[in-house]
C-alpha positions as CSV (number, residue, x, y, z in Angstrom):
1,M,318.7,156.8,350.0
2,R,318.2,159.0,347.2
3,T,316.7,157.7,344.0
4,R,318.0,158.9,340.7
5,P,315.5,160.4,338.3
6,R,315.0,158.2,335.3
7,R,316.6,159.6,332.2
8,T,314.6,159.6,329.0
9,S,316.5,158.2,326.1
10,R,316.2,159.5,322.6
11,W,315.7,155.9,321.4
12,T,312.5,155.2,323.3
13,H,310.4,156.2,320.3
14,Q,310.3,153.9,317.3
15,P,311.6,155.7,314.1
16,D,309.0,156.3,311.4
17,I,309.4,154.2,308.3
18,S,308.6,156.1,305.1
19,L,307.1,153.9,302.3
20,N,307.0,156.7,299.7
21,A,310.1,155.4,297.8
22,F,308.8,151.9,297.8
23,L,305.4,152.9,296.6
24,D,306.9,154.9,293.8
25,L,309.0,151.9,292.7
26,I,305.9,149.6,292.7
27,L,303.9,152.1,290.7
28,N,306.6,152.5,288.1
29,I,306.9,148.7,287.7
30,L,303.1,148.4,287.4
31,L,303.0,151.1,284.8
32,F,305.8,149.4,282.8
33,F,304.0,146.1,282.7
34,V,300.7,147.7,281.8
35,F,302.2,149.5,278.8
36,A,304.4,146.6,277.8
37,T,301.3,144.2,277.8
38,E,299.3,146.7,275.8
39,L,301.9,146.9,273.1
40,A,302.4,143.2,273.0
41,V,298.7,142.5,272.4
42,F,298.6,144.7,269.3
43,D,301.7,143.2,267.8
44,A,300.5,139.7,268.4
45,I,297.5,140.0,266.0
46,D,298.8,139.3,262.5
47,V,297.3,142.0,260.3
48,Q,299.0,143.5,257.3
49,V,298.0,147.1,257.3
50,P,297.5,148.9,254.0
51,V,300.3,151.4,252.9
52,S,299.5,155.0,252.2
53,E,301.9,158.0,251.8
54,Y,299.2,160.2,253.4
55,T,299.3,158.4,256.7
56,E,299.0,160.5,259.9
57,S,300.9,159.7,263.0
58,Q,299.5,157.0,265.3
59,T,296.7,158.2,267.7
60,T,297.6,158.6,271.3
61,E,294.1,159.2,272.6
62,R,293.1,157.0,275.5
63,Q,289.4,156.3,274.7
64,V,290.1,154.6,271.4
65,L,288.6,151.3,270.5
66,M,290.7,149.1,268.2
67,I,288.8,146.8,265.8
68,F,290.9,144.3,263.9
69,I,289.9,142.7,260.7
70,T,291.9,139.6,259.8
71,K,292.5,138.2,256.4
72,E,289.7,135.7,257.1
73,N,287.3,138.6,257.7
74,E,287.0,137.9,261.4
75,L,286.5,140.9,263.7
76,L,288.6,141.1,266.8
77,V,287.3,143.6,269.3
78,D,288.4,143.8,272.9
79,G,290.1,140.4,272.8
80,S,287.0,138.5,271.5
81,K,285.9,137.5,268.0
82,L,282.7,138.9,266.7
83,E,280.6,138.4,263.6
84,S,280.0,141.5,261.5
85,N,276.3,141.4,262.4
86,E,277.0,141.3,266.1
87,L,279.3,144.3,266.2
88,A,276.5,147.0,266.2
89,H,274.8,145.2,269.1
90,W,278.1,144.9,271.0
91,L,278.9,148.6,270.5
92,A,275.4,149.5,271.7
93,E,275.8,147.4,274.9
94,K,279.2,149.0,275.6
95,K,277.8,152.5,275.2
96,A,274.8,151.7,277.3
97,S,277.1,150.4,280.1
98,G,278.7,153.8,280.3
99,L,281.9,153.0,278.4
100,P,282.9,156.2,276.6
101,I,283.7,155.1,273.0
102,E,284.5,158.3,271.1
103,N,287.1,157.1,268.7
104,V,287.5,153.9,266.7
105,V,290.5,152.7,264.9
106,V,290.0,150.0,262.3
107,R,293.1,147.9,261.6
108,G,292.2,145.8,258.6
109,D,294.3,143.3,256.7
110,L,295.2,143.8,253.0
111,A,293.6,140.5,252.1
112,S,290.3,141.2,253.9
113,D,287.2,142.0,252.0
114,L,286.1,145.6,251.6
115,Q,282.6,144.4,252.9
116,A,284.1,143.7,256.3
117,T,285.3,147.2,256.6
118,I,282.0,148.6,255.4
119,D,280.2,146.5,258.0
120,V,282.4,148.0,260.8
121,L,281.9,151.6,259.5
122,G,278.1,151.0,259.4
123,A,278.0,149.6,262.9
124,C,279.9,152.6,264.2
125,R,277.6,155.0,262.3
126,V,274.5,153.3,263.8
127,N,275.8,153.8,267.3
128,G,276.7,157.4,266.8
129,I,280.5,157.0,266.6
130,D,281.7,159.6,264.1
131,K,285.4,159.5,264.7
132,V,286.5,156.4,262.8
133,K,290.0,156.0,261.4
134,I,291.3,153.3,259.1
135,E,294.9,152.6,260.1
136,T,297.5,152.6,257.4
137,I,301.3,152.7,257.4
138,K,303.7,154.9,255.5
139,P,305.6,153.2,252.6
140,T,309.2,152.4,253.2
141,L,311.6,154.0,250.8
142,P,313.7,151.6,248.8
143,S,317.2,151.5,250.1
144,S,319.9,152.4,247.6
145,S,322.5,149.7,247.6
């Protein structure tokens, strides 16, 4: 009796599953939530920014530290409240830890004291941060009705 040779089937190997499309989708969803959360945090802090017709466009640089000054003259930095005398020490700690702080944007309320802004500028100067911008908005043109 003759035995038949065994045939190899093309289905004996498992097909490869490519996860590239799935990983692209997950990455896009993650980036969406990162940017959406970042925008939501800035809008949640109630600060009335001064108006100036000489306002430049908003900064898009990534290594920017936002410092908020509320109408009660509280400083909000990186999600925590600081006193004006603690800011210089906080900036020195961040720079010593290796965090590259090159640019600072001060977003102060119209009702805040000028002294709070001066304290922030002084803390930045003491820590060698030269690129400090005070954020303003362009005036809106009155609508002709």
